[in-house]
C-alpha positions as CSV (number, residue, x, y, z in Angstrom):
1,M,-3.9,-21.4,-25.3
2,K,-4.1,-17.9,-26.5
3,T,-5.7,-15.0,-24.6
4,D,-5.7,-11.1,-24.7
5,V,-4.4,-10.4,-21.2
6,I,-2.8,-12.5,-18.5
7,L,-2.6,-11.2,-14.8
8,I,-0.1,-12.9,-12.7
9,G,-1.0,-12.7,-8.9
10,A,-4.6,-12.4,-7.5
11,G,-3.8,-9.2,-5.3
12,V,-5.3,-5.8,-5.3
13,M,-3.1,-4.7,-8.2
14,S,-4.3,-7.3,-10.7
15,A,-7.9,-7.0,-9.4
16,T,-7.8,-3.2,-10.1
17,L,-6.3,-3.6,-13.5
18,G,-8.7,-6.3,-14.4
19,S,-11.7,-4.3,-13.3
20,L,-10.5,-1.2,-15.3
21,L,-10.0,-3.3,-18.4
22,K,-13.3,-5.0,-18.1
23,E,-15.1,-1.6,-18.0
24,L,-13.0,-0.2,-21.0
25,V,-12.9,-3.3,-23.3
26,P,-15.3,-5.8,-22.0
27,E,-14.6,-8.1,-25.0
28,W,-11.0,-8.7,-24.1
29,E,-10.4,-12.1,-22.7
30,I,-8.5,-12.1,-19.3
31,K,-6.9,-15.0,-17.4
32,V,-5.6,-14.7,-13.8
33,F,-2.9,-17.2,-12.4
34,E,-2.4,-17.3,-8.6
35,K,-0.1,-19.5,-6.7
36,L,-2.2,-19.6,-3.6
37,A,-5.7,-21.1,-3.0
38,K,-7.6,-17.9,-3.0
39,A,-7.4,-14.2,-3.9
40,G,-5.8,-11.5,-1.7
41,E,-3.9,-13.9,0.5
42,E,-0.4,-12.5,0.3
43,S,0.6,-8.7,0.3
44,S,-3.1,-7.5,-0.1
45,N,-4.3,-9.6,2.8
46,E,-5.7,-7.5,5.5
47,W,-3.3,-8.9,8.2
48,N,-0.3,-8.3,6.0
49,N,-0.5,-4.4,5.6
50,A,-1.5,-1.4,7.6
51,G,-4.7,-0.7,5.6
52,T,-4.4,3.0,6.3
53,G,-5.9,4.1,3.0
54,H,-2.6,6.2,2.7
55,S,-3.7,9.7,1.8
56,A,-0.7,11.3,3.5
57,L,-2.9,12.8,6.3
58,C,-0.7,11.3,9.0
59,E,2.4,9.8,7.8
60,L,5.3,12.0,8.6
61,N,7.7,10.5,6.2
62,Y,5.8,12.1,3.3
63,T,6.5,15.5,4.5
64,S,10.3,16.6,5.0
65,E,11.9,19.6,6.6
66,K,14.0,21.6,4.0
67,P,17.4,23.2,5.1
68,D,15.7,26.5,5.5
69,G,13.4,25.0,8.1
70,S,10.1,25.1,6.0
71,V,8.2,21.9,5.4
72,D,7.9,20.4,1.9
73,I,4.5,18.8,1.4
74,S,4.6,18.1,-2.2
75,K,4.9,14.4,-1.8
76,A,1.9,14.4,0.6
77,I,-0.1,16.3,-2.0
78,Q,0.8,13.8,-4.7
79,I,-0.1,10.7,-2.6
80,N,-3.4,12.4,-1.5
81,E,-4.5,13.1,-5.1
82,Q,-3.6,9.5,-6.0
83,F,-5.8,8.1,-3.1
84,Q,-8.7,10.2,-4.3
85,L,-8.5,8.3,-7.6
86,S,-9.0,5.2,-5.7
87,R,-12.0,6.6,-3.8
88,Q,-13.7,7.7,-7.1
89,F,-13.1,4.3,-8.8
90,W,-14.5,2.4,-5.8
91,S,-17.5,4.7,-5.7
92,Y,-18.2,4.1,-9.4
93,L,-18.1,0.3,-8.8
94,V,-20.6,0.7,-5.9
95,N,-22.8,3.2,-7.9
96,S,-22.8,0.7,-10.9
97,Q,-23.7,-2.1,-8.6
98,L,-20.6,-4.0,-9.7
99,I,-19.7,-4.3,-6.0
100,S,-21.8,-3.7,-2.9
101,N,-21.6,-3.3,0.9
102,P,-18.5,-0.8,0.8
103,Q,-18.6,-0.9,4.6
104,D,-17.0,-4.3,4.3
105,F,-13.8,-2.8,2.9
106,I,-13.6,0.9,3.9
107,M,-14.5,2.7,7.1
108,P,-14.1,6.2,8.4
109,I,-11.4,6.7,11.0
110,P,-9.4,9.9,12.2
111,H,-5.9,10.0,11.0
112,M,-3.4,11.4,13.5
113,S,0.3,12.2,13.8
114,M,1.8,12.3,17.3
115,V,5.2,13.4,18.3
116,Q,7.3,13.9,21.5
117,G,10.2,16.3,22.4
118,Q,10.3,20.0,21.7
119,E,12.1,19.8,18.3
120,N,9.5,17.3,17.0
121,V,6.6,19.4,18.4
122,T,8.1,22.4,16.5
123,F,8.3,20.4,13.2
124,L,4.7,19.2,13.7
125,K,3.4,22.7,14.2
126,K,5.1,23.9,11.0
127,R,3.8,20.8,9.1
128,F,0.3,21.5,10.3
129,E,0.5,25.1,9.3
130,A,1.8,24.1,5.7
131,M,-0.9,21.5,5.4
132,S,-4.0,23.0,7.0
133,N,-3.7,26.0,4.5
134,N,-4.0,23.4,1.6
135,P,-7.4,22.6,0.3
136,L,-6.5,18.8,0.2
137,F,-5.9,18.9,4.0
138,Q,-8.7,21.1,5.2
139,G,-10.1,20.2,8.6
140,M,-6.8,19.3,10.1
141,E,-6.5,20.3,13.8
142,F,-3.3,20.7,15.9
143,S,-2.9,20.6,19.7
144,D,-0.2,20.4,22.3
145,D,-2.6,20.8,25.1
146,P,-2.6,17.6,27.2
147,E,-6.2,18.1,28.1
148,K,-7.2,18.2,24.5
149,L,-5.0,15.2,23.6
150,K,-6.8,13.2,26.5
151,E,-10.1,13.8,24.6
152,W,-8.4,12.7,21.3
153,I,-6.3,9.8,22.4
154,P,-7.3,8.8,26.0
155,L,-5.5,5.4,25.8
156,I,-2.2,7.1,24.8
157,M,-2.5,9.9,27.4
158,E,-3.5,7.9,30.4
159,G,-0.6,7.2,32.8
160,R,1.8,9.4,30.9
161,T,4.2,10.7,33.5
162,S,6.9,12.2,31.2
163,S,7.1,16.0,31.4
164,E,8.4,16.0,27.7
165,P,6.3,18.1,25.3
166,I,3.8,16.2,23.3
167,A,1.6,17.3,20.3
168,A,-0.7,15.7,17.6
169,T,-2.6,16.6,14.6
170,K,-6.0,15.2,13.8
171,I,-8.1,15.0,10.6
172,D,-11.4,13.2,10.7
173,S,-11.6,12.4,6.8
174,G,-9.1,9.5,7.1
175,T,-10.1,5.9,6.4
176,D,-9.2,2.3,7.2
177,V,-9.2,0.1,4.2
178,N,-9.4,-3.7,4.2
179,F,-7.6,-4.4,1.0
180,G,-8.0,-8.2,1.4
181,A,-11.8,-7.8,1.4
182,L,-11.7,-5.3,-1.6
183,T,-9.5,-7.7,-3.6
184,R,-11.9,-10.6,-3.0
185,M,-14.9,-8.4,-4.0
186,L,-13.3,-7.3,-7.2
187,F,-12.4,-10.8,-8.3
188,D,-15.9,-12.0,-7.3
189,Y,-17.2,-9.3,-9.8
190,L,-14.5,-10.3,-12.4
191,Q,-15.6,-13.9,-12.3
192,T,-19.1,-12.8,-13.3
193,Q,-17.5,-11.1,-16.4
194,N,-16.0,-14.4,-17.7
195,V,-12.5,-13.7,-16.2
196,E,-10.8,-17.0,-15.9
197,M,-9.3,-17.4,-12.4
198,H,-6.8,-20.1,-12.0
199,Y,-5.8,-20.7,-8.2
200,K,-2.9,-23.0,-7.2
201,H,-1.3,-22.3,-10.5
202,S,2.4,-21.0,-10.6
203,V,4.0,-19.1,-13.5
204,D,7.3,-20.9,-13.7
205,N,8.7,-19.2,-16.9
206,I,7.9,-16.3,-19.3
207,K,9.3,-15.7,-22.7
208,R,8.7,-13.9,-25.9
209,A,7.1,-15.8,-28.7
210,A,8.1,-15.2,-32.3
211,D,5.1,-13.0,-33.0
212,G,5.9,-10.7,-30.1
213,S,3.4,-12.1,-27.7
214,W,4.4,-13.7,-24.3
215,E,4.5,-17.4,-23.7
216,L,3.9,-18.4,-20.0
217,K,4.8,-21.9,-18.6
218,V,2.1,-22.5,-16.0
219,R,2.3,-25.3,-13.4
220,N,-0.8,-26.5,-11.7
221,L,0.3,-27.0,-8.1
222,D,-2.3,-29.6,-7.4
223,N,-1.3,-32.3,-9.9
224,G,2.0,-30.9,-11.3
225,S,0.8,-30.7,-14.8
226,V,2.3,-27.9,-17.1
227,E,0.5,-25.9,-19.7
228,L,1.5,-23.1,-22.0
229,H,-0.5,-20.0,-22.2
230,T,0.2,-17.0,-24.5
231,A,-1.2,-13.5,-24.3
232,K,-0.6,-10.1,-26.1
233,F,-0.3,-8.2,-22.7
234,V,1.0,-9.7,-19.5
235,F,0.9,-7.9,-16.1
236,I,3.2,-9.2,-13.3
237,G,1.5,-8.2,-10.1
238,G,2.9,-10.9,-7.8
239,G,4.0,-8.7,-4.9
240,G,7.6,-9.8,-3.9
241,G,7.5,-12.5,-6.4
242,S,7.3,-10.0,-9.3
243,L,11.1,-9.4,-9.5
244,H,12.0,-13.1,-10.5
245,L,9.3,-13.1,-13.2
246,L,10.4,-9.8,-14.5
247,Q,14.1,-11.1,-14.7
248,K,12.9,-14.2,-16.6
249,S,11.1,-12.1,-19.2
250,G,14.5,-10.7,-20.2
251,I,13.3,-7.2,-21.1
252,P,16.1,-4.7,-20.9
253,E,14.0,-2.4,-18.7
254,G,14.2,-5.2,-16.0
255,K,18.0,-5.2,-15.9
256,H,20.1,-3.6,-13.0
257,I,17.1,-3.9,-10.5
258,G,17.5,-5.7,-7.2
259,G,15.2,-6.3,-4.4
260,F,15.8,-6.0,-0.6
261,P,13.2,-7.9,1.5
262,V,11.8,-6.5,4.8
263,S,9.6,-8.4,6.9
264,G,7.3,-7.2,9.8
265,L,5.5,-8.0,12.9
266,F,2.5,-6.4,14.4
267,M,1.1,-6.6,18.0
268,V,-2.5,-7.2,18.1
269,C,-4.6,-6.3,21.1
270,N,-6.7,-9.2,22.5
271,N,-8.5,-7.2,25.2
272,P,-11.9,-5.7,24.1
273,E,-11.8,-3.0,26.9
274,V,-8.4,-1.6,25.6
275,I,-9.7,-1.7,22.0
276,E,-12.7,0.3,22.9
277,Q,-10.6,3.1,24.4
278,H,-8.9,4.0,21.0
279,H,-10.4,5.2,17.9
280,A,-7.8,6.6,15.3
281,K,-4.8,5.7,13.3
282,V,-1.9,7.4,15.2
283,Y,1.5,7.6,13.4
284,G,4.6,8.5,15.1
285,K,8.1,9.3,13.8
286,A,10.5,6.6,12.6
287,K,13.5,5.9,14.8
288,V,16.9,7.0,13.3
289,G,18.0,4.3,10.8
290,A,14.7,2.9,10.3
291,P,13.1,2.4,6.9
292,P,10.1,4.8,6.3
293,M,7.9,1.7,6.3
294,S,8.8,1.0,10.0
295,V,7.2,4.2,11.3
296,P,5.5,3.1,14.6
297,H,1.7,3.5,14.6
298,L,-1.3,2.5,16.7
299,D,-4.2,1.6,14.4
300,T,-7.8,1.0,14.9
301,R,-8.7,-1.6,12.1
302,Y,-11.9,-3.1,10.9
303,I,-11.3,-6.8,9.9
304,D,-14.3,-8.9,9.3
305,N,-16.5,-6.0,10.5
306,K,-14.9,-6.3,13.9
307,K,-12.9,-3.4,15.5
308,S,-9.3,-4.3,16.4
309,L,-6.2,-2.6,17.5
310,L,-2.7,-3.1,16.0
311,F,0.6,-1.6,17.0
312,G,3.8,-1.9,14.9
313,P,5.3,-2.6,12.7
314,F,8.5,-4.2,14.1
315,A,10.7,-4.6,11.0
316,G,12.6,-7.8,10.4
317,F,14.8,-9.6,7.9
318,S,14.0,-12.6,6.0
319,P,15.4,-13.7,2.7
320,K,12.0,-14.6,1.3
321,F,10.3,-12.3,-1.2
322,L,6.8,-13.5,-0.2
323,K,5.5,-14.9,3.1
324,T,4.8,-18.1,1.3
325,G,8.2,-17.7,-0.6
326,S,11.5,-19.6,-0.5
327,M,14.5,-19.0,1.6
328,F,16.5,-18.9,-1.6
329,D,14.5,-15.8,-3.1
330,L,17.2,-13.2,-2.3
331,I,20.1,-15.3,-3.5
332,T,18.5,-16.3,-6.7
333,S,17.4,-12.7,-7.5
334,V,21.1,-11.8,-7.8
335,K,22.1,-11.8,-11.4
336,P,25.1,-10.7,-13.5
337,D,23.4,-7.5,-14.4
338,N,22.3,-6.5,-11.0
339,V,25.2,-7.8,-8.8
340,L,27.1,-4.5,-8.6
341,T,23.8,-2.6,-7.8
342,M,23.1,-5.0,-5.0
343,L,26.5,-4.9,-3.6
344,A,26.6,-1.0,-3.7
345,A,23.2,-1.0,-1.8
346,G,24.7,-3.5,0.7
347,V,27.6,-1.1,1.5
348,K,25.3,2.1,1.5
349,E,22.6,0.6,3.7
350,M,24.8,-0.7,6.5
351,S,22.8,1.2,9.2
352,L,19.5,-0.2,7.8
353,T,20.9,-3.7,7.9
354,K,22.1,-3.1,11.5
355,Y,18.6,-1.7,12.4
356,L,16.9,-4.8,11.0
357,I,19.1,-7.2,12.7
358,Q,18.5,-5.4,16.0
359,Q,14.7,-5.6,15.2
360,V,14.9,-9.3,14.6
361,L,16.6,-9.8,18.0
362,L,14.0,-7.8,20.0
363,S,12.6,-9.8,22.8
364,N,8.9,-9.6,23.6
365,E,9.6,-7.5,26.6
366,K,11.4,-5.1,24.4
367,R,8.5,-5.0,22.1
368,V,6.3,-4.2,24.9
369,E,8.6,-1.4,26.0
370,E,8.2,0.2,22.6
371,L,4.4,-0.2,22.7
372,R,4.5,1.6,26.1
373,E,5.9,4.7,24.4
374,F,2.5,4.9,22.9
375,I,0.4,3.3,25.6
376,P,2.1,3.9,29.0
377,N,-0.1,1.5,30.8
378,A,0.1,-1.4,28.2
379,K,0.1,-4.9,29.7
380,G,2.0,-7.6,27.7
381,E,-0.7,-10.2,28.2
382,D,-3.2,-7.9,26.3
383,W,-1.3,-8.2,23.0
384,D,-0.4,-11.1,20.7
385,I,2.1,-11.1,17.8
386,V,0.9,-11.3,14.1
387,V,3.6,-11.8,11.3
388,A,2.9,-9.1,8.6
389,G,3.5,-9.3,5.0
390,Q,6.9,-9.4,3.2
391,R,7.8,-6.2,1.4
392,V,10.5,-6.2,-1.3
393,Q,12.0,-2.7,-1.6
394,V,13.4,-1.9,-5.0
395,I,17.2,-1.4,-5.5
396,K,18.3,0.4,-8.6
397,D,20.8,2.8,-9.9
398,T,19.5,6.5,-9.9
399,E,20.9,9.8,-10.9
400,A,20.2,11.4,-7.5
401,G,21.3,8.4,-5.4
402,G,24.0,6.7,-7.6
403,K,24.6,3.1,-7.8
404,G,22.5,0.7,-5.6
405,T,20.0,3.1,-4.3
406,L,17.2,1.7,-2.1
407,Q,13.8,3.0,-3.4
408,F,10.9,3.4,-0.8
409,G,7.7,3.3,-2.9
410,T,6.0,1.6,-5.7
411,E,7.8,1.1,-9.2
412,V,6.3,0.4,-12.5
413,I,8.4,-1.4,-15.1
414,T,7.2,-1.6,-18.6
415,A,8.7,-3.0,-21.9
416,A,9.3,-0.4,-24.7
417,D,6.5,-1.9,-26.8
418,G,4.0,-1.9,-23.8
419,S,3.4,-5.8,-24.1
420,I,4.4,-6.5,-20.5
421,A,4.4,-4.5,-17.3
422,A,5.5,-5.3,-13.7
423,L,4.8,-3.8,-10.4
424,L,7.5,-3.8,-7.7
425,G,8.0,-2.1,-4.4
426,A,5.8,-1.4,-1.4
427,S,3.9,1.5,0.3
428,P,1.9,3.4,-0.5
429,G,1.1,0.5,-3.0
430,A,-2.5,-0.7,-2.5
431,S,-3.8,2.8,-1.7
432,T,-2.7,4.2,-4.9
433,A,-3.5,1.0,-7.0
434,V,-5.9,3.0,-9.3
435,H,-3.3,5.6,-10.1
436,V,-0.7,2.9,-10.7
437,M,-3.0,1.0,-13.1
438,L,-3.9,4.1,-15.0
439,E,-0.2,4.8,-15.5
440,I,0.3,1.2,-16.8
441,L,-2.7,1.7,-19.3
442,A,-1.2,5.0,-20.5
443,R,2.3,3.4,-21.0
444,C,1.2,0.1,-22.4
445,F,-1.9,1.1,-24.5
446,P,-1.1,4.6,-25.7
447,Q,-3.0,3.9,-29.0
448,H,-6.2,3.3,-27.1
449,M,-6.1,6.1,-24.5
450,K,-8.0,8.6,-26.7
451,E,-11.0,6.3,-27.2
452,W,-10.9,5.2,-23.5
453,E,-10.8,8.6,-22.1
454,P,-14.6,9.4,-21.9
455,K,-15.1,6.1,-20.0
456,I,-12.1,6.7,-17.8
457,K,-13.6,10.2,-16.9
458,E,-16.9,8.7,-16.2
459,M,-15.3,6.2,-13.7
460,I,-12.8,8.8,-12.3
461,P,-14.1,12.4,-12.8
462,S,-10.9,14.0,-11.7
463,Y,-8.8,11.9,-14.3
464,G,-6.1,14.2,-15.9
465,L,-6.9,17.1,-13.5
466,S,-5.2,18.4,-10.4
467,L,-7.4,18.4,-7.4
468,L,-5.0,21.0,-5.8
469,N,-5.8,23.4,-8.5
470,N,-9.5,22.5,-8.5
471,P,-10.6,22.8,-4.8
472,E,-14.3,22.8,-5.7
473,L,-14.1,19.7,-7.6
474,F,-12.1,18.1,-4.7
475,Q,-14.7,19.0,-2.2
476,E,-17.4,17.7,-4.5
477,I,-15.5,14.4,-5.0
478,L,-14.7,14.1,-1.3
479,T,-18.3,14.5,-0.4
480,S,-19.9,12.4,-3.1
481,T,-17.4,9.5,-2.5
482,A,-18.0,9.8,1.3
483,Q,-21.7,9.4,0.7
484,T,-21.4,6.4,-1.7
485,L,-18.8,4.6,0.4
486,G,-20.6,5.2,3.6
487,L,-18.0,7.3,5.1
488,V,-20.4,10.1,6.3
489,E,-21.4,9.9,10.0
490,K,-25.0,8.5,9.8
491,E,-27.2,11.6,10.6
492,L,-30.3,10.8,12.7
493,V,-33.4,11.5,10.7
494,Y,-36.5,12.4,12.7
495,S,-39.7,11.9,10.9
């Protein structure tokens, strides 16, 4: 069965690519294969990620201190600009009535960074000075005054007895994004556009056909039957499951790449009184040896239109590449071409391995102790444990890091002829999905980009421009997308 495009995995990445392609070339036939029973159930699910709408407003790991003591905010600028592309595309979909009720997937929420200890307070102040002078981070406030902090974060300040200096930055233009809800909305829309959705279908193999197209062996998990599907273009967007499929494709670009799985737990508050006392996403500083994705944070989340409060993540280790994966995922991902890369990473990352083992062995009491660093008066019985999604960090040989370097971030692998693309890695992932998919379009369909450009600019007005260098355009986009997505505080209208 021939088709134009096959998307593997019904997560936010495939949903975004499918939605872009349907707007650019509505006549192309698209099929989606997903192992699970519905869309957005694995990495994109709202309980499996932080939903921060990563725009680098609060994540300290996107800003680093240089040897001369100044703060480098270049990565924060890059991620913020990428998130703005997502906001523009979502606004286009709402304005075009392709999706509705944006409040079901995005809500306004202040983003805050909080640190303790004189050295960290000094760093935060320098970071604030570097960022607040930048048009992308306008409106950021800094305070090290405990009285002011009590107004901002009463739950965190209440019962705090330590005399250690404490400081925070706050910016009100942050968001909470329910990527599970967004993914389901996008696939609901795609189904109205004749996109074929095949749930409970596993792609077991993928190989090149004689004419250069790709042949997929797809198994129906309900009855075990196997079908062959061919497509001119294949996107592997199966979260942690992408690495195995990329290896099966045999493309040279997929060689010498390994994956390192990191699992996580969140604590979820079950006491409505406590939930009501906090209204922000507050990111702290990662412990020494911790991966960047294990930065502790206390998040107000909106899930099923209900306010909730999550703390974490506590990192862990499981050899599975997906929550629904197999205990043999890690072992079977080791191939002759990546074994040295994997071994080199194992030697290099001893401190990370040690950290993950310690995290796995944490007792519930110890987790509550860590929570009390954020909420001094926290009671263990007010919090339940939720297992977060599996993340597979990419391991590859790089010029800067040498053999077996662990990559933190999102990696796009494409074949030289552009006929297949795979997405690997983790955060900022979903938040920058639109940027990542535009990159895939540019790499895989260079021959179409000129004719597609006017439509892309209609959907994403800042496409091809730097928002940093166009502050007026940035302000305009921020205001208009906030209006469309319902992120403006509702003003009272008196008639």
